[in-house]
C-alpha positions as CSV (number, residue, x, y, z in Angstrom):
1,A,32.8,-12.0,-0.4
2,P,30.7,-12.6,2.7
3,S,28.0,-10.1,3.6
4,T,26.5,-9.0,6.9
5,A,23.1,-9.1,5.3
6,T,20.5,-11.8,5.9
7,P,22.1,-15.0,4.4
8,L,20.5,-17.1,1.8
9,G,19.4,-20.6,2.7
10,G,20.3,-24.1,1.6
11,M,21.8,-25.0,-1.7
12,Q,21.9,-21.4,-3.0
13,Q,24.1,-20.2,-0.1
14,A,26.4,-23.2,-0.5
15,E,26.7,-22.7,-4.2
16,I,27.6,-19.0,-3.8
17,A,30.1,-19.8,-1.1
18,S,31.8,-22.6,-3.1
19,R,33.3,-20.4,-5.7
20,S,34.6,-16.9,-6.2
21,W,32.0,-14.6,-7.8
22,T,32.7,-11.4,-9.6
23,C,30.8,-8.2,-8.8
24,L,28.8,-8.6,-12.1
25,E,28.0,-12.2,-11.5
26,L,26.7,-11.6,-8.0
27,A,24.6,-8.7,-9.3
28,K,23.1,-10.7,-12.1
29,E,22.2,-13.5,-9.6
30,G,20.6,-10.9,-7.4
31,E,18.7,-9.6,-10.4
32,R,17.4,-13.1,-11.1
33,F,15.9,-13.3,-7.5
34,C,14.3,-9.9,-8.1
35,R,12.6,-11.2,-11.2
36,E,11.2,-14.0,-9.1
37,G,10.0,-11.6,-6.5
38,K,12.5,-12.9,-3.9
39,F,13.7,-9.5,-2.8
40,R,15.0,-10.5,0.6
41,D,17.2,-13.1,-1.0
42,A,18.4,-10.6,-3.6
43,I,19.6,-8.0,-1.2
44,P,22.6,-9.9,0.2
45,L,23.8,-10.7,-3.3
46,F,23.7,-7.1,-4.3
47,L,25.6,-6.1,-1.1
48,D,28.2,-8.8,-1.8
49,A,28.5,-7.4,-5.3
50,L,29.3,-3.9,-3.8
51,N,31.8,-5.5,-1.5
52,Q,33.6,-7.0,-4.5
53,G,33.5,-3.5,-6.1
54,T,33.9,-2.2,-9.6
55,N,35.2,0.8,-11.4
56,D,32.4,0.6,-14.0
57,L,29.8,3.3,-13.3
58,S,27.1,1.8,-15.4
59,T,27.3,-1.5,-13.6
60,L,27.4,0.3,-10.3
61,S,24.3,2.3,-11.2
62,A,22.5,-0.9,-12.1
63,I,23.2,-2.4,-8.7
64,Y,22.1,0.8,-6.9
65,C,18.8,0.8,-8.8
66,Q,18.2,-2.8,-8.1
67,L,19.1,-2.5,-4.4
68,G,16.8,0.5,-4.1
69,N,13.9,-1.3,-5.6
70,A,14.6,-4.4,-3.5
71,Y,14.6,-2.4,-0.3
72,Y,11.5,-0.6,-1.5
73,S,9.8,-4.0,-1.8
74,T,10.8,-5.0,1.7
75,N,9.6,-1.6,3.0
76,D,13.0,-0.4,4.1
77,M,12.4,3.1,2.7
78,Q,15.5,4.8,4.2
79,K,17.9,2.4,2.4
80,A,15.8,2.5,-0.7
81,F,16.1,6.3,-0.7
82,S,19.9,6.1,-0.2
83,Y,20.5,3.8,-3.1
84,H,18.2,5.6,-5.5
85,C,20.1,8.8,-4.6
86,Y,23.4,7.1,-5.4
87,D,21.9,6.1,-8.8
88,M,20.8,9.6,-9.5
89,M,24.3,11.0,-8.7
90,I,25.8,8.7,-11.2
91,A,23.2,9.5,-13.8
92,K,23.9,13.3,-13.4
93,L,27.7,12.7,-13.5
94,M,27.2,10.8,-16.7
95,N,24.9,13.5,-18.1
96,D,22.4,10.7,-18.6
97,D,19.1,12.4,-18.7
98,V,17.1,9.2,-19.2
99,G,18.8,7.5,-16.2
100,E,18.3,10.7,-14.2
101,A,14.6,10.8,-15.1
102,K,14.1,7.3,-13.9
103,A,16.1,7.8,-10.8
104,C,14.0,10.9,-10.0
105,G,10.8,8.8,-10.4
106,N,12.2,6.2,-8.0
107,I,13.2,8.8,-5.4
108,G,9.8,10.5,-5.7
109,N,8.1,7.2,-5.0
110,V,10.1,6.5,-2.0
111,L,9.5,10.0,-0.7
112,K,5.8,9.4,-1.1
113,M,6.2,6.2,1.0
114,Q,7.7,8.4,3.7
115,N,4.8,10.9,3.5
116,S,7.1,13.6,2.1
117,F,4.7,15.0,-0.5
118,L,6.4,18.3,-1.3
119,D,9.8,16.7,-1.9
120,A,8.1,13.9,-3.9
121,I,6.6,16.6,-6.1
122,V,10.0,18.2,-6.7
123,F,11.6,15.0,-7.8
124,T,8.6,13.9,-9.9
125,K,8.3,17.3,-11.7
126,R,12.0,16.9,-12.5
127,Q,11.2,13.5,-14.0
128,L,8.5,15.1,-16.1
129,E,10.8,18.0,-17.1
130,L,13.5,15.6,-18.3
131,A,10.9,13.4,-20.1
132,E,9.6,16.5,-22.0
133,Q,13.1,17.5,-22.9
134,L,13.8,14.0,-24.3
135,N,10.3,13.9,-25.9
136,D,10.0,10.5,-24.2
137,K,6.2,10.0,-24.3
138,K,6.2,6.9,-22.2
139,C,8.3,8.5,-19.5
140,M,6.0,11.6,-19.7
141,A,2.9,9.4,-19.1
142,R,4.6,7.7,-16.2
143,A,5.7,11.0,-14.6
144,L,2.2,12.5,-15.0
145,Y,0.7,9.4,-13.4
146,N,3.1,9.6,-10.5
147,L,2.2,13.3,-9.9
148,G,-1.4,12.3,-9.9
149,T,-0.8,9.7,-7.2
150,I,1.0,12.2,-5.0
151,H,-1.8,14.7,-5.0
152,H,-4.4,11.8,-4.7
153,A,-2.5,10.4,-1.7
154,R,-2.2,13.8,0.0
155,A,-5.9,14.5,-0.5
156,K,-6.9,11.1,1.0
157,L,-4.6,11.6,4.0
158,A,-5.9,15.1,4.5
159,G,-9.5,13.8,4.3
160,K,-8.9,11.2,6.9
161,N,-7.2,13.7,9.2
162,T,-10.2,16.0,8.8
163,S,-12.6,13.3,9.8
164,H,-10.4,12.4,12.8
165,T,-9.5,9.0,11.4
166,V,-6.4,7.5,12.9
167,V,-3.6,7.7,10.4
168,L,-0.2,6.2,11.0
169,A,1.6,9.2,9.4
170,H,0.7,11.3,12.4
171,K,3.5,9.5,14.2
172,D,5.9,11.2,11.9
173,A,7.1,14.7,12.8
174,N,7.3,15.5,9.1
175,A,3.7,14.6,8.7
176,N,2.7,17.0,11.5
177,A,4.8,19.7,9.9
178,E,3.1,19.4,6.6
179,M,-0.4,19.2,8.0
180,S,0.4,22.4,10.0
181,Q,1.6,24.1,6.9
182,N,-1.5,22.9,5.0
183,S,-3.8,24.5,7.5
184,S,-1.9,27.8,7.6
185,S,-1.8,28.1,3.8
186,S,-5.4,27.4,3.2
187,Y,-4.7,23.9,1.9
188,S,-7.6,22.6,-0.1
189,Y,-8.5,18.9,-0.2
190,H,-10.5,19.5,-3.3
191,D,-7.6,21.3,-5.0
192,D,-5.4,18.2,-4.6
193,L,-8.1,15.9,-6.0
194,N,-8.7,18.2,-9.0
195,L,-4.9,18.3,-9.7
196,A,-4.7,14.5,-9.4
197,F,-7.6,14.2,-11.9
198,Q,-5.9,16.6,-14.3
199,Y,-2.6,14.7,-14.2
200,Y,-4.4,11.4,-14.6
201,C,-6.3,12.8,-17.7
202,R,-3.0,14.0,-19.3
203,S,-1.3,10.6,-18.6
204,A,-4.3,8.7,-20.0
205,G,-4.3,10.9,-23.1
206,I,-0.6,10.0,-23.8
207,S,-1.2,6.4,-23.0
208,R,-4.1,6.1,-25.5
209,K,-1.9,7.6,-28.2
210,L,0.8,5.1,-27.4
211,E,-1.9,2.4,-27.5
212,D,-0.8,1.4,-24.0
213,H,-4.1,-0.2,-23.1
214,L,-3.0,-1.6,-19.7
215,N,-1.7,1.7,-18.4
216,T,-4.8,3.4,-19.8
217,G,-7.0,1.0,-18.0
218,R,-5.2,1.5,-14.7
219,I,-5.6,5.3,-15.0
220,Y,-9.3,4.9,-15.6
221,G,-9.5,3.2,-12.2
222,C,-7.6,6.1,-10.6
223,M,-9.9,8.7,-12.2
224,G,-12.9,6.8,-11.0
225,N,-11.5,6.8,-7.4
226,V,-10.9,10.6,-7.6
227,L,-14.4,11.2,-8.9
228,H,-15.7,9.1,-6.1
229,L,-14.0,11.3,-3.5
230,L,-15.2,14.4,-5.3
231,G,-18.8,13.0,-5.0
232,D,-19.3,12.6,-8.7
233,Y,-20.6,9.0,-8.5
234,K,-22.0,8.9,-12.0
235,G,-18.6,10.0,-13.3
236,A,-16.9,7.4,-11.1
237,I,-19.2,4.7,-12.6
238,D,-18.3,5.7,-16.1
239,S,-14.5,5.5,-15.3
240,H,-14.8,2.2,-13.5
241,T,-16.9,0.7,-16.3
242,K,-14.0,1.6,-18.7
243,R,-11.6,0.1,-16.3
244,L,-13.6,-3.1,-16.1
245,S,-13.7,-3.3,-19.9
246,V,-9.9,-3.1,-20.3
247,A,-9.4,-5.5,-17.4
248,S,-11.8,-8.0,-19.0
249,Q,-10.1,-7.6,-22.4
250,F,-6.7,-8.5,-21.0
251,G,-7.8,-11.1,-18.4
252,D,-6.6,-9.0,-15.5
253,H,-8.6,-10.6,-12.7
254,N,-7.3,-8.4,-9.9
255,A,-8.4,-5.3,-11.7
256,K,-11.7,-6.8,-12.5
257,H,-12.3,-7.6,-8.9
258,R,-11.5,-4.0,-7.9
259,A,-13.7,-2.6,-10.6
260,Y,-16.6,-4.7,-9.5
261,I,-16.2,-3.5,-5.9
262,N,-15.8,0.1,-6.9
263,L,-18.9,0.0,-9.2
264,G,-20.9,-1.6,-6.4
265,N,-19.8,1.1,-3.9
266,A,-20.7,3.9,-6.4
267,H,-24.2,2.4,-7.0
268,V,-24.8,2.1,-3.2
269,L,-24.0,5.8,-2.8
270,L,-26.5,6.6,-5.5
271,S,-29.0,4.4,-3.6
272,E,-29.1,1.9,-6.4
273,I,-28.8,-1.1,-4.1
274,D,-30.0,-3.8,-6.5
275,Q,-27.4,-2.8,-9.1
276,A,-24.7,-2.6,-6.4
277,I,-25.6,-6.2,-5.3
278,V,-25.1,-7.3,-8.9
279,Y,-21.6,-6.0,-9.0
280,Y,-20.7,-7.4,-5.5
281,Q,-22.1,-10.8,-6.6
282,S,-19.8,-10.6,-9.7
283,A,-16.8,-9.9,-7.5
284,L,-17.8,-12.8,-5.3
285,N,-18.1,-15.2,-8.2
286,L,-14.7,-14.2,-9.4
287,A,-13.2,-14.7,-6.0
288,V,-14.7,-18.2,-5.7
289,E,-13.5,-19.0,-9.3
290,K,-10.0,-18.0,-8.3
291,N,-10.2,-19.8,-4.9
292,N,-9.3,-16.5,-3.1
293,K,-10.8,-17.0,0.3
294,G,-9.9,-13.6,1.6
295,R,-11.6,-11.8,-1.3
296,E,-14.5,-14.2,-1.0
297,A,-15.0,-13.2,2.6
298,Q,-14.7,-9.5,1.7
299,C,-17.4,-9.8,-1.0
300,C,-19.7,-11.6,1.5
301,F,-19.3,-8.7,3.8
302,Y,-20.2,-6.2,1.1
303,L,-23.2,-8.2,0.0
304,A,-24.3,-8.5,3.6
305,S,-24.0,-4.8,4.1
306,A,-25.9,-4.0,0.9
307,S,-28.6,-6.5,1.8
308,S,-29.1,-4.7,5.1
309,L,-29.8,-1.5,3.2
310,K,-32.7,-3.0,1.2
311,P,-33.4,-4.0,4.0
312,D,-33.2,-7.8,3.6
313,Y,-31.9,-8.8,7.0
314,S,-32.3,-12.5,6.5
315,R,-30.0,-12.5,3.4
316,A,-27.6,-10.1,5.2
317,A,-27.3,-12.6,8.1
318,G,-26.5,-15.4,5.7
319,F,-23.7,-13.5,4.1
320,Y,-22.3,-12.3,7.5
321,L,-22.3,-15.9,8.7
322,R,-20.4,-17.0,5.6
323,H,-18.0,-14.2,6.2
324,L,-17.6,-15.3,9.8
325,S,-16.7,-18.9,8.8
326,L,-14.1,-17.7,6.2
327,A,-12.6,-15.3,8.7
328,R,-12.3,-18.0,11.3
329,S,-10.7,-20.4,8.8
330,L,-8.1,-17.8,7.8
331,K,-7.5,-16.8,11.5
332,D,-8.4,-13.2,10.7
333,Y,-9.3,-12.1,14.2
334,A,-10.2,-8.6,13.1
335,G,-12.5,-10.0,10.5
336,V,-14.1,-12.3,13.1
337,A,-14.7,-9.4,15.5
338,R,-16.3,-7.4,12.8
339,A,-18.5,-10.3,11.8
340,Y,-19.7,-10.7,15.4
341,T,-20.7,-7.1,15.8
342,S,-22.4,-7.1,12.4
343,L,-24.4,-10.2,13.2
344,A,-25.4,-8.7,16.5
345,A,-26.7,-5.6,14.7
346,V,-28.6,-7.7,12.1
347,Y,-30.3,-10.0,14.6
348,T,-31.2,-6.9,16.7
349,N,-32.9,-5.5,13.6
350,M,-34.7,-8.8,13.1
351,T,-35.8,-8.7,16.8
352,E,-34.0,-12.0,17.5
353,Y,-32.4,-10.6,20.6
354,S,-31.1,-13.9,22.0
355,K,-29.0,-14.4,18.8
356,A,-27.8,-10.8,18.9
357,A,-26.7,-11.3,22.6
358,Y,-24.9,-14.5,21.7
359,F,-22.7,-12.8,19.1
360,L,-22.0,-9.9,21.4
361,A,-20.9,-12.5,24.0
362,C,-18.6,-14.1,21.4
363,H,-17.2,-10.7,20.6
364,R,-16.5,-10.1,24.3
365,A,-14.9,-13.5,24.7
366,L,-12.6,-12.8,21.7
367,G,-11.6,-9.5,23.2
368,K,-10.9,-11.1,26.5
369,E,-8.6,-13.7,25.1
370,M,-6.8,-11.1,23.0
371,R,-6.5,-8.9,26.1
372,D,-8.2,-6.0,24.3
373,E,-10.0,-4.2,27.2
374,C,-11.6,-1.7,24.8
375,M,-13.3,-4.5,22.9
376,V,-14.4,-6.2,26.1
377,S,-15.8,-3.0,27.6
378,T,-17.6,-2.0,24.4
379,A,-19.1,-5.4,24.0
380,Q,-20.3,-5.5,27.6
381,E,-21.9,-2.0,27.4
382,S,-23.7,-3.0,24.2
383,M,-24.9,-6.2,25.8
384,R,-26.1,-4.3,28.8
385,N,-28.0,-1.8,26.6
386,L,-29.5,-4.5,24.5
387,I,-30.8,-6.4,27.6
388,E,-32.0,-3.3,29.3
389,K,-34.1,-2.1,26.3
390,N,-35.5,-5.6,25.6
391,I,-35.5,-7.3,29.0
392,H,-38.9,-8.9,28.4
393,E,-37.7,-10.6,25.2
394,F,-35.0,-12.6,26.8
395,N,-35.2,-16.0,28.5
396,I,-33.5,-15.7,31.9
397,D,-33.2,-18.9,33.8
398,D,-32.2,-18.8,37.4
399,G,-30.5,-15.4,36.8
400,Y,-28.6,-16.6,33.7
401,L,-29.3,-15.4,30.2
402,R,-30.2,-18.1,27.7
403,F,-28.2,-17.5,24.5
404,D,-29.3,-18.7,21.1
405,S,-26.2,-20.1,19.3
406,S,-28.2,-22.0,16.7
407,E,-27.0,-19.9,13.7
408,D,-23.3,-20.3,14.5
409,P,-21.6,-23.1,12.6
410,E,-19.1,-23.4,15.4
411,P,-21.2,-22.7,18.5
412,Q,-19.6,-21.5,21.7
413,T,-20.8,-21.7,25.3
414,H,-21.1,-18.5,27.3
415,F,-22.5,-17.7,30.7
416,C,-23.9,-14.3,31.6
417,R,-25.7,-13.5,34.9
418,V,-28.3,-10.7,34.7
419,A,-29.5,-8.6,37.6
420,N,-32.3,-6.2,36.7
421,G,-32.3,-3.6,39.5
422,L,-34.1,-0.3,39.9
423,G,-33.6,1.7,36.7
424,S,-30.5,-0.3,35.7
425,T,-29.3,-3.7,34.5
426,E,-26.2,-5.4,35.7
427,I,-24.5,-8.2,33.8
428,K,-21.6,-10.4,34.9
429,F,-19.9,-13.0,32.6
430,T,-18.3,-16.2,33.6
431,D,-15.4,-16.3,31.1
432,Q,-15.2,-19.2,28.7
433,P,-12.5,-19.5,25.9
434,S,-13.8,-18.9,22.4
435,S,-13.5,-21.7,19.9
436,M,-11.0,-20.0,17.6
437,T,-8.2,-18.6,19.7
438,G,-5.9,-19.8,22.4
439,N,-5.2,-18.1,25.8
440,D,-1.8,-16.9,24.5
441,I,-3.3,-14.5,22.0
442,I,-2.1,-11.0,23.1
443,A,-2.9,-8.6,20.3
444,A,-5.3,-8.4,17.4
445,H,-4.6,-8.8,13.7
446,N,-1.5,-6.8,12.6
447,G,-0.7,-6.1,16.3
448,K,-3.5,-3.6,16.6
449,S,-6.5,-3.4,18.9
450,V,-9.6,-4.5,17.1
451,E,-12.2,-1.8,16.9
452,A,-15.6,-2.9,17.8
453,S,-17.6,-1.0,15.2
454,N,-21.4,-0.8,15.0
455,L,-21.8,-2.1,18.6
456,E,-24.4,0.5,19.4
457,F,-26.5,-0.6,16.5
458,A,-26.6,2.7,14.7
459,N,-28.8,3.2,11.7
460,A,-27.8,0.5,9.2
461,D,-27.7,3.0,6.3
462,D,-25.3,5.3,8.2
463,A,-23.1,2.4,9.2
464,F,-22.7,1.1,5.7
465,F,-22.1,4.5,4.2
466,D,-19.4,5.0,6.8
467,L,-17.9,1.7,5.9
468,L,-17.9,2.6,2.2
469,S,-16.3,5.9,2.9
470,R,-13.5,4.4,5.0
471,M,-13.0,1.5,2.5
472,Q,-12.9,3.7,-0.5
473,S,-10.5,6.1,1.1
474,A,-8.1,3.2,1.5
475,R,-8.3,2.2,-2.1
476,L,-5.7,4.7,-3.3
477,D,-5.9,5.5,-7.0
478,E,-5.9,1.9,-7.9
479,Q,-2.3,1.4,-7.2
480,R,-2.7,-2.1,-5.8
481,C,-0.4,-4.6,-7.3
482,D,-1.7,-5.6,-10.7
483,L,-0.1,-9.0,-11.0
484,S,-0.7,-9.3,-14.7
485,I,0.9,-6.0,-15.7
486,L,4.0,-5.8,-13.6
487,A,6.1,-6.6,-16.5
488,S,5.1,-3.4,-18.4
489,R,4.2,-0.6,-16.0
490,P,6.1,1.8,-13.8
491,I,6.6,2.1,-10.1
492,T,4.4,4.4,-8.1
493,G,4.4,5.3,-4.5
494,R,2.0,5.2,-1.6
495,R,1.4,6.7,1.8
496,Q,3.2,10.1,2.6
497,T,3.6,13.6,4.3
498,D,6.2,16.3,3.9
499,S,9.5,17.5,5.2
500,L,9.2,20.9,3.5
501,M,12.7,20.9,2.3
502,T,12.4,22.5,-1.1
503,T,10.3,24.7,-3.4
504,Q,9.6,24.0,-7.1
505,N,11.6,27.0,-8.3
506,E,14.7,25.6,-6.6
507,A,14.4,22.2,-8.2
508,P,17.8,21.6,-9.8
509,E,19.7,22.9,-6.7
510,A,17.3,21.3,-4.3
511,L,17.7,17.9,-5.9
512,I,21.5,18.1,-5.5
513,D,21.2,19.4,-1.9
514,L,18.9,16.6,-1.0
515,L,21.2,14.0,-2.5
516,M,24.3,15.5,-0.9
517,N,22.6,15.5,2.5
518,A,21.3,12.0,2.1
519,Q,24.8,10.6,1.2
520,G,26.7,12.3,4.0
521,R,28.7,14.6,1.6
522,R,30.3,16.5,4.5
523,M,31.2,13.4,6.5
524,D,34.8,12.4,7.3
525,E,36.2,10.8,4.2
526,Q,37.5,7.9,6.2
527,R,34.1,7.2,7.7
528,A,31.8,7.8,4.8
529,T,31.7,5.6,1.6
530,L,30.4,8.2,-0.8
531,L,29.7,5.7,-3.6
532,P,29.7,2.2,-2.1
533,G,31.1,-0.4,-4.5
534,L,33.3,2.0,-6.5
535,N,36.8,0.8,-5.8
536,N,38.5,4.1,-6.1
537,Q,36.8,6.1,-3.3
538,E,39.2,9.0,-3.6
539,Q,38.0,9.5,-7.1
540,A,34.4,9.1,-5.8
541,H,34.9,11.8,-3.3
542,E,36.5,14.2,-5.8
543,L,33.8,13.4,-8.3
544,I,30.9,14.2,-6.0
545,E,32.6,17.3,-4.5
546,K,33.2,18.7,-8.0
547,L,29.6,17.9,-9.0
548,G,28.3,19.7,-6.0
549,S,30.7,22.6,-6.5
550,A,29.6,22.9,-10.2
551,T,26.0,23.0,-9.2
552,V,26.4,25.6,-6.5
553,E,28.6,27.9,-8.5
554,G,26.6,27.6,-11.7
555,S,29.6,26.4,-13.8
556,D,29.5,23.5,-16.1
557,S,30.0,20.0,-14.7
558,R,33.3,19.3,-16.4
559,I,35.6,17.1,-14.3
560,D,39.3,16.4,-14.7
561,D,40.6,14.3,-17.6
562,T,41.0,11.1,-15.5
563,L,37.4,11.1,-14.3
564,I,36.2,12.1,-17.8
565,D,37.7,8.9,-19.2
566,M,35.8,6.8,-16.6
567,L,32.6,8.7,-17.2
568,M,32.8,8.4,-21.0
569,R,33.4,4.7,-20.7
570,A,30.3,4.3,-18.7
571,Q,28.3,6.7,-20.8
572,S,28.8,4.5,-23.8
573,H,26.3,2.1,-22.2
574,R,23.2,4.2,-22.0
575,M,21.4,3.7,-18.7
576,N,18.0,3.6,-20.3
577,E,18.9,0.3,-22.0
578,Q,20.1,-1.2,-18.7
579,R,16.8,-0.9,-16.9
580,S,14.9,-4.1,-16.5
581,E,11.4,-5.2,-15.7
582,L,10.1,-7.2,-12.8
583,A,8.7,-10.6,-13.6
584,S,4.9,-10.7,-13.5
585,D,4.8,-13.5,-10.9
586,R,4.8,-11.8,-7.5
587,K,3.6,-14.8,-5.4
588,N,6.7,-14.6,-3.3
589,S,6.8,-10.9,-2.9
590,V,6.8,-9.7,0.7
591,D,4.1,-7.3,-0.3
592,A,1.9,-9.7,-2.1
593,D,-1.9,-9.4,-1.7
594,L,-2.9,-10.1,1.9
595,S,-5.7,-12.5,1.0
596,A,-6.2,-13.5,4.6
597,V,-7.7,-10.1,5.4
598,T,-11.4,-10.8,5.2
599,S,-13.0,-7.4,5.8
600,P,-12.4,-4.0,4.2
601,E,-9.1,-2.5,5.2
602,D,-9.2,0.8,7.1
603,D,-5.4,1.3,7.5
604,V,-4.2,3.6,4.7
605,S,-0.4,2.9,5.1
606,A,-0.8,-0.9,5.0
607,L,-3.1,-0.8,2.0
608,V,-0.8,1.5,0.0
609,M,2.0,-0.8,0.5
610,R,-0.1,-3.5,-1.2
611,M,-1.2,-1.2,-3.9
612,Q,2.2,0.0,-4.9
613,S,4.1,-3.2,-4.3
614,G,6.1,-4.3,-7.3
615,R,5.5,-1.3,-9.6
616,F,9.2,-1.1,-10.6
617,E,9.0,-2.2,-14.1
618,E,11.2,-0.1,-16.3
619,Q,12.8,1.7,-13.4
620,R,15.0,-1.4,-12.6
621,A,18.5,-1.6,-13.9
622,H,19.4,-4.4,-16.2
623,L,23.0,-5.7,-15.9
624,R,24.8,-6.1,-19.2
625,T,26.9,-9.1,-19.9
626,E,30.3,-7.3,-20.2
627,S,31.9,-4.9,-17.8
628,N,35.3,-3.5,-16.9
629,E,35.9,-4.5,-13.3
């Protein structure tokens, strides 16, 4: 059946249109795309499968779970939430505790993505409760890990709010509601971090007993990041060293890279600069070995910043120039802007003022072409201050400043007229296009205004420590996509804040209330499809109404004989055996590692998307080969 979703392309679309596919066949084809990381291609197939319809609840649940995860991967959290709620409804109707636990985990992760921390905790604690009742150690470890990430994420968000850092979650009314509640109830940033650490420790203990080395290694990284935020840098080094050991043992190059960077950051904060440089250099060597230009540029930036702290400004300038070349080649305009300001600061410290002025002029030109007035005005003010304080060090020919572009591998031409009046210096630029952008550039990288940091040449130590703090706050509990372990580890969420819908003591009723509200339980029957894809919608409506009624009234969840027959047929195929794992190859994922970003990422929401992308593993539904349509 045709779908209104984004169509597939080429031969695949023609093949599907050329024959009549059953619901199960369409769903299995969609599952294949998911395994290949082609989530956008999978979604239309799953929707077509629902259009075909089925009366088999286990098949329907599998499709709901896959659709929820596919929407999660494409960052459509509202639809992901809806389909995971459908999945949980069916699991509860089937009395399938294993399926319900996994659905709770998925819903909790989506709620974290929506910054609904309190609701995420309710669902994830239900996941843990069910896992303990089932004595499912693997599910217990996963639930504890998920709880750790919730508290870790909330603490990091609160920390950024406290330091007046721009956080995208502030655009959400729910985010403002939670932050208001936090302040009125003596919310403690450190309490959240300590809770996160406790949950991570419990999860790691279970994983060690299960000899789940990959999961244990990942948790070591999370523990290290929490200890870093708590200021226990020696403890962080111990945890990240363990993380590095596990990553090296299993050839997990992404985890090794992060461990090297985290170890370098911790040593910097202990003023052990030489040791930090060793780890940054190891990360650089790994990036070069894997031909990852984005990471190579990031490592050059770290090495340059660390070299500035020694201080070894000549070495720092070399790494900043290397970072600049890589950022230009990758068209990372934010990275280029940061390189310009960093080079200006370094050359100022080296008293090579003409070179510093040149890179400020480059920074201004880039801002002009990107129509970023903040960048332009900041660069001009920094240039004016630099000239005014060091006017006798510059070569001014016929009123024009002579720039020194000799260090730039792709030199630009800029003209700046200088008028040194009584007590003030005036500068006026004759605009020239920069060498890397066209005049049609409107916005900076990711559509945001590029912030011109360090333009006032603040103390190098303070600037780098601020960089480390902001970078580390964006490296949320090592939830970045570990490409080599996607086939064996669970989904975990990212950026969040709360809608304050429930309390922990109301968990069972609250879960049902949330699900009923999400699915439009009280909508007109002729307008609302309560369980899309279930052919008999009258039965679906009666099924859900009776489930809600049984929950509210405290009676058992028995349903009439007709529905019992359908539920028993589906129950014979346990949902826990129908969950599938994502393939480890995520090259085509829409949330794959953004290697073109060449400098440390300050935006928490974008980074959490990368960290969490693809962690669906066992929470996917695997479609069986036989089904009653």
